[in-house]
N, C-alpha and C positions, 0 to 999 in steps of 0.2 A: 814285346806285348806289341809297341806302338808303332813298329817297323811292320807287324804283322799287320796291323789295320789299315795302313797307308796299302800296302801291297793290294789288301781286299780293295781299298777305296778305288786305289789308281786303275785298276781291272775294270770297275764298276763304270768309271769316269769314259775308260779309253772304251767301252760299250756303245754308251750313248753319243760320245761323240761320231763314232761309225755310225751308229745307228739315223744320226740330225743328217749328217755330209748324205748318207743315201736317200731322206727324203729331202733333199735340197734346201735345208735351214741350215742357220748359224747355228756352228756347234760349239759354240763356249759361250760363255757367261753375256746376256743382255748388259748396255751399256746405257745409265740413263742418261748420259750427255747427249748421246746420238740421238734420243728420242723427244726431249725437252723441247716446246715450241721458243720461240726466240726470247730472248730478251725482254724486260717489260709486257710480256704479255701472261706471267704469272709472278703469284707470289708466293712469300716463305714465311711459316710460323710453326714456332716451335710446340710441339707437343709434351717436352720433357721425357721421364721417366717410362715407358711404356712394354708391356708382355707383349714382344713380336709374333705370331702364328710362322711356324718356319715356312709350311709349304708357301706361303705369299710370301718368303723372301726370293727374290727369281735373277737379281743381276749386281751390278757392281756400280758407285756413281762416278768412276772413272775409266779410262781403259785401263790404266795401268795394270791392274791384275787379274782383269777379265779373261786372256789367253792363260791362266796358268790354271781353268778350272773349266772343266766340261759342264752344258747348259743346265745338268742336275747340278753345279756344285760340288763333284767328286773331282779329286786331282789328273790332271794330267801332266803333269812334269816327272820326269825320271825318278827313282829311287833313288839314285847318288848325287841327288839335290841336294842342297840348301835348304831349299823349301819343303822336302821332305821330311828330313831330321827334324824341323820347326811341327810338323804339320803332327808329326809319330808323338813329340817331346808333347805338344798340346791333346794329342790323344791321352795319351798318363796322366797328366793332369786333369782330365774332366771324369778318366777311370777312377781315382784315388778320390779327388776331393771334390770335382765337381767346377764346372765354369763358373763364376763368379763375376768376371768382370764386364758391363755393359757393352754390345758394340754401339759403334756411330752407324744411323741408318737414314736413309731420305726418302719418304714415302709419296710415290707420285701415282693417281689413279689404280687405289685400292692395293697399289703391290709396291715391293720393300726393295731398295738400292742400297748396298753396304759403302760405306763411308772408311770406317776403319772397324777391321776386325773380319778381313772373308775367313778366314784360317777356323777360326771358331765356330760361324756358321755352318764349314765344311763338315768339320767333327760331330757337331750337334743334328748334322742332315746324316750323316752315316751312322750314327749312334739311332737314328730316329724319334729323338727329340720332339714334342709337339711346338714350342715356346723357345725363344729366348728371350733376355733383357737389353732396352737397349735404347738409346736415347732420340729422338725421331724428331726429324724435321720433314714436316708435309708442304709439298709445293704444290698452291693451289689455279689451276687456269682459270682463267678469265672466260666470263661467262660467254657461250656460246649458245645460234640455236640448233646445236648438232645433238640428237638423243642421248649419247653416251655421256656428254656433260651436262645435260639435263639431270639424266638419272647422278651423276658421280654429285651436283648441287644438292639433292635430295639425301645422298648418304651424310653429307658435312651436317644436312640439317638437324637428320638422325642422329647425330655420332653425339650433339650435343646433350639429345636425352641419356644416350644410351650409349658410350664410347667402345663400342663391339666391330675391331676392325678385323675380324675372320669372317664374315660375310656381307657379299653383295651379291646384285640383284641384274641383271640383263633388260626388263622390262621397269617400264616408269611406275610410278604409284606403289610400287609393293613396300617400299617403306613405311609408307601412312597404312598399306595392307598388316604390315606386322605387328605394329602398335598397336593397331586394334584387334590383332589375332593372340596378343599375348594381356589380352585386356585392363591394354594404358589408354587413355586419353589421350586427345591430340597435343602434342604441346608437355604431356607430363614427362617427367625426370625418373629414372629407373633409381630405384635403391638397389645399395650395394651387392642384397642377398636376390634381390629377382635378376641382377649380370649373374652370379654363379650359378647359381636355377639353368638361367637358360644357355649359358654353356655347358653344363651336362647335359641337356636336354640335345640341343645342336650336335656338340660332339660324339652322342651316341649314333645321333642320326646320320651323321655325316660317316661314321667309322662302316655301318651297314653298309650306308648308301653307295661309298667308294668301294667296297669289297665285292659287290655285286656288277660293278661294272659303269656306277655314276661317271667317272670320269671321261669316259666315251662319250656321254650325252652331249648335244649344243645348248647345256643349261649350265648356271653356276650350281654350285651344289645348294648356297641359298635360296635359287630358285624353285627345287624340288622341296626345300624344308620348307617355304609358304605355303606349296601345295599340299603338301605331308599336313601340316598342324589345323591350314586349313577346310580339309577334309576329317580327319579325325578329330579335332581339337587339339587348341595346346596343352590346358593342366591333363587331359586324359594320355596323352603321348607323354606326359612329363612323372605322369605315375606310372607308365610301362616298366617292364624290367627290359634290357636289351634282346635276351630271345622275342620278345615279345612284338619288340620295334622291329625285329629283323624279318619276324614273318607280317607284320603287314608290310613291310619295305618289297619282301617277294610276290605278296598276294596284290599288291599298288603297282608292279611295275610298269605296267603299258601304262597309267595314267603319266609317269614320267618319259617314257618316250616318247606321246604324244605332246608333252609339253616341249619334247626337243622340236619336234618337226617345225611346231610352228607356224603350222598350216591351217588352212579353212577348213571346217568339218566339210566332208561329200553330202553333198546335200543332194537326196531321192526325191524327184520331181514327180516322180510316177510311182505306183507298184508295180515290183520287178515285175519282168515278164519271161525270166527266164525260162525253158523248157525244160521238164525234168530228164534225167538220163536216162537209159534203157533200165539201168541197176531201179531206180526211181520206179517203174513203171513192172518191171517183173517183179520187185518187193516192195511194194507200198507199205508205208508205218501202219499200224493200225490204229484207227481213228480211235480218242478218249476223250472224254469230257474237261475242258478244260474251266482250271473253275479264275476268275479272273475278278482281282480285288481295284478299285476308284477309291485316289484318297481326296479328298477334299477340301481344301483351306476352311470354306465358311458351308453353308449351307444352301439350298436350291432354292429357299424362301427369303433368302437374305442377302442373295449374290446372282447376278443375272450370268456371272461368267459360271459361276459353279451349276448354276440353270440348266443352261446350256449342253454340259458333259453330264448331266445327270438324264438329259434326254437323249443324249447320244449311247449312257449304259442301257436304258430303258429300249432301245431300238435293237442293240444287241442282244437284248433278252428275249426281244420278241423274235427276232427274223431267225436268231439259232437256236431255239430251245432247247437242241439237243447238243448240238454240241458246247454249247455254253455255258456256266452258273457264276452270274455275277454280285457279289457285295461288296458295299459303300462305306466308307468310313467319312463321317463330317467333323468341322472343328480344327483341323490340322493345322498346328503351327510349329514353327518353326521348334520350340522347346518337347512338343509331343509326338511329333512325325516318326523321331526313330523307331517308337514303341508300336505307332498303328503300323509301320513296315514290317516290327518284329511279330505283332501279331499276325498278320495278314498272310508273312512265310507260314508261321505256326499253326496256321490252322487248313495250310495246304495249297496255299493258292501259288501256279505255274507263272500269274503272268501281273504285274500291277501298275496301273498308270498314275504316277502320280502328277495332277494336274496346276501344280502352278509352279513356275518357277522357283521360288525360295526354298522348294523342296529338294533342290537338285542334289548338293552335297550328301544328304539324308540318303538319296538313292542310289548315290553310287557305293556310299558305305553299304548299304543292304547287298548291293550286287555282286561286291568283292565280297563279302561275308557267304552268300549262298551264289553260285555260279552257275546251276542247276535253275535259276528264277530270272525270269524276264520282264526287267524293269523301264518303261519309259516314261521322258516326264515331258511336260509341255513345254518346252522354249523352243527358241532362237537361238542359234548360231552358238550353242552348248557344249565342248567341246569336251568332252569326255570318252572312253573308251570301253566302259563295264555296263555303261547303259544306254538306249538310241534315246533319241527325241524328238518332238512331232509338234507341228504347226500345220496351220492354213494360209496359203498366199491371200488374204482379204484383202491385200491391194487391189485385187481385179473386182470385187465388188466394190471397192471405194470408189475407184474408175469411174463405176456405172452411177452411183449416187452422185458424183461429181457433177456428173453431164445432166444427172435427171435437175439437180440442182442450181448450173448452170440456165438452164431451160425456163425456170421457174421463178426465179428470182426478179422480179423488174426493177430492183434500185440496183443488180449487180453487188449486191452485199450480201455474201455470204457467212457460217461463221462455223467453225470445225473445232469439237470440244473434245480436244485428246484425254487421254488417264497419262500413261507414265512414257518419258523418253529413254522405251526400249526398241532391241531389234525387232525390225517387222511395223512400228507404227508407224515410222517416219517416212516408209515405202505408200503407207494407208493415208498419210497427210499431204504427199506431193501427187497420187492417184488424183485422188480425190479432188486436188486443185489442177491437176491435169485433164481430165474428165472435164472440171466446170468451164476452162478456156476452150476446149476444142469445141463445146456449144455456145457459149459465150465469152468470147475474145475480152472482154469489160471487165468480168467478174475479177471481184478479189475476194480472197478468202481470208477472213479475220481467226487467226488460232488463239485458242484458250487451252490451259493444262488444270485439269481438276486437283492433280495433285500438287498445284503450288500453293506456299503458304496463303492464306489472306485473299483466296481469289474469289467473287462471287459473280458466279458465270452468267445468272440474271439478269442483275446489273448493267453486267457486258455486253450483253446480247439485247439492251434496251438502248445504251450507250453506243453501239456500234447500228443501229440501225437493221439489223440484219435481216432480211423476210426469209430465207432458209435458212436451218441450223441444222447439220451434222452431231448428234447427243449421241448419247452409251450407245451400243448395238443394239439390245432389245431389253425387253423388261422381264419382271417378273411376276406371277398369278397373284400375288396379295397385291402387286402395285396398281394402282388405276389411272395413272401418270399415263400423260399423251406422249411426253416429252422424250422420246427416241427415234431411233433411225433417224431418217432422213425427214421433218417436221417445217411446216409452212404455213407463217402466220397470215391467215387471211385477213378482212379490211378491216375488221371487228378487234384486231391482234389475238385472236385463238388461236392453235396448232391443232395442225391437219396433217396426219401422218401421210407421206408421199409413198417410203419405199423403207423395207431394213434388210440388212444384210441379216445372213444367215450361215451360223458356224454350224456347218451339218457335221457335227462330230459320230452321231450314229453311222453315216457313212464310209468314215476316213477310218472307225474301229472294226467295223466293220470286214472292210477290204484289208486292213491289215492282220486280223485274225485269219483268214480265210491264206495269208501269206505263209502264217506259221502254221496252219494244219497241213495245207499242204505241198511243205517244205522249201517254200521261195525264201523264208527270211532267212536262210544261212549265205545265199547266193550275194544279200547287199552288204554284205563285208566282205572289203579286200586288204586281208589282213597284210598283205605286201606292204600298199599306204600309208595302213598305219592312221588311220582316220578316223573321226569321231564321226559317225552317222546320225541326220538330220533327216526327215519327212517331211514334206514340204510339198503339201499337197494344193490342187485349187480348180477352179471351175472345173478342169477337164476330166476330174478324178470325181466331182460332182461333192466337194466335201467345202467348195464356198455357191453360198447362192442369193440372189436379190428376191427379194417377196414385197408385190406393189402392191399398193392399197386403190380401194373404190378412186378417190380423190386425184391418181395419177389422168392426166389428158390421155388421149387415144391416140393419140400423135407423136405424145412422148413416149409412151408406152412402147409404140410401135421402134421409133427408133433405138432405145435404147436398148430393144429384147435384140436388134440386128447387134449392136457394140457387141450386147453379150455370147451372141451366136460366133462372132469373129474371134472371141478370148477362148470360147470354151474350144473351138477347135483349132486350138494356136495358128493362126492367122494373124492376129494382131497380138501384140505386147501393148499396155502401156506406158510401158518406159522404151518406146520405140520414138524415131526419128532426132531431131533436132530439139536437144535439153537445154533450160536455162535455167537456173538456180537465181535467188535473191546475189550472190557474188557474180555473176559472169555465166558464161559458156558450160553447158557440163558434155556435152556433144553435139559439135558441128557436121556428124555425118548424116544426112536426110535415111540411110539404110541400115543404121546402126542400131542392134538394139542391148541394154545394158544386161550384162548377164546375171544371173541370177545373186550370187556373192555381192556382186556391189548394191543387186536393190535390197537383200538384206542387210548390207550397212550400212547403206547413205547413211551420211550425217549433214546432208546439207538441203533447204527448202527451196522450194521452186518461187520462180521470181514474181508470182501473186499472190503468195503466202505472205500476210501481213500480220509479224509475230519473231518469235524465236523458240529455239531448243533448251528448255531452262538449264542450268547448273546441279552439280550437289546440296548445294548450299539453299537456292531457293525453292524447294521442295521440300512436303510433308514429312515430320519424321516416320509415318507408314509405308512411305514406298523407299525408302532408304533399302531395306532388304529389297525389293524386287531391282533396283538401282543397281547394288552392289552387284547381283546377278546377271544381269542381263541389262544394263546401261550403256547408252549409245557412247561411243570412246571417238574422238576426234581423230581423222587421219591424218597422219603427217602429208601437209600439201609439197 
């Protein structure tokens, strides 16, 4: 029997050897000694007896036995060799009583290399074993600034909490996200039963994912698994059967494909203008009334953000009374948004807008479960294939607000009050600062965050002595405060509103509905590019504006209206020309315009900004859900 098994294993080895040769790859086993850094740049530590995942054993410690096996660990020495006889005997032993003697291996960067027991590994791989016992020596490289090295040290920290050696990631921060996703606090050690439960859940997912073709995607199984449990919830997945997990993997496949692409979202800067085909003209779709749901995090009476979206819904209802019927849900939370989405779908809604970033995961789940319902989430740079996202280029309005502030600030001191350090908000801050500097080169913008712990904004305004302040974008009817938009302090210290940026969501919703009703919606999706779609419209599309008050000097108003017309006609972009950050030059080309992707993801502050982008640890608890979903990530320099 052992000889027959060797003959089969030999054929598998030869096939793999030839395939690797044709691909220009090394056809035999990797050798750890060949890839180790120079001596003195790593250390060794014994892990003792460990259950080793078979699939992660990729080579040998030394060159001695590497040429006896193909790259898949199947033997390639002829069947009459002494090696073949020993392999066959070991195969018989495994069938009769199992291989019990542990092997000796070295672990380096998640992979394992055999020092003793190569034939045992080969036999176990041939029979499809999942793991094998071995005495492991871990080789730890010195810390460097390289991304792979930083991720590996995150793994080492995680391993102290949960000795899991069968999962790794390709992105920084994922070990901490995994710790949180399974319900563990930072630094909390896993119990033995929790490790067993996790192994079971991960194994079931991994099997279905690999059968679907996950090995061909440019991500690790760990990356895909984390994405999966973040979407559906770890505990919910743990309770599902293998067939249920298989169904969810099938339905969610484009999410994994998009994750593997690791590309920026497809920004749609204006409504699609693609002409209809002759077929569309000859056979136009029968018009029908769309039922649309809006899901709000708070209420219009308690949140200016929600109020702005509610004004958009009312605009839609007023402008398209025959085409749409709208409903809305208030006080959505991460705990009840799934139920709200289910109710909206059950009530027959064709289109659902979830109006805050923390609702994105629930939106994706609902979209996967209900492919005939169109779901959009109000967020920026959110990468999902089953929903679309939307936002406004508010930085265009903020540039004009900065220009007004620069003209009106007698002492050159301006205050910008920001909320969350998320995508889009940094562009708003910088655009304001650039607008102020264009009009007044001596202007300084003092930056404060309402989402930071223990910050008294009013006290900071007094300390800075700012004569112009950019506060929250708008107010709600129940508030009598004048502390919104851009306001200026008069000689007696009383605030006077000068201007207010306007999120004209009604215009956005109306234009988007028309793209759906006349068939242009489908043209935005490039199925070959496999990118997430993000609508990011601005002044030219009529979804961003600035409203002036009676206190604006006529000359300043005329100047700002001139700037507004150049932005609206796309003659001028606030982020064009020579740009400086707090750290130095961003662009030294007077004719260069930052591309939309760089504006959206910028992680620097303009040189005339006094302040910083806060870290997660500096923020209030209620800010964390938003930051987790949309927080600015520092780009590698």
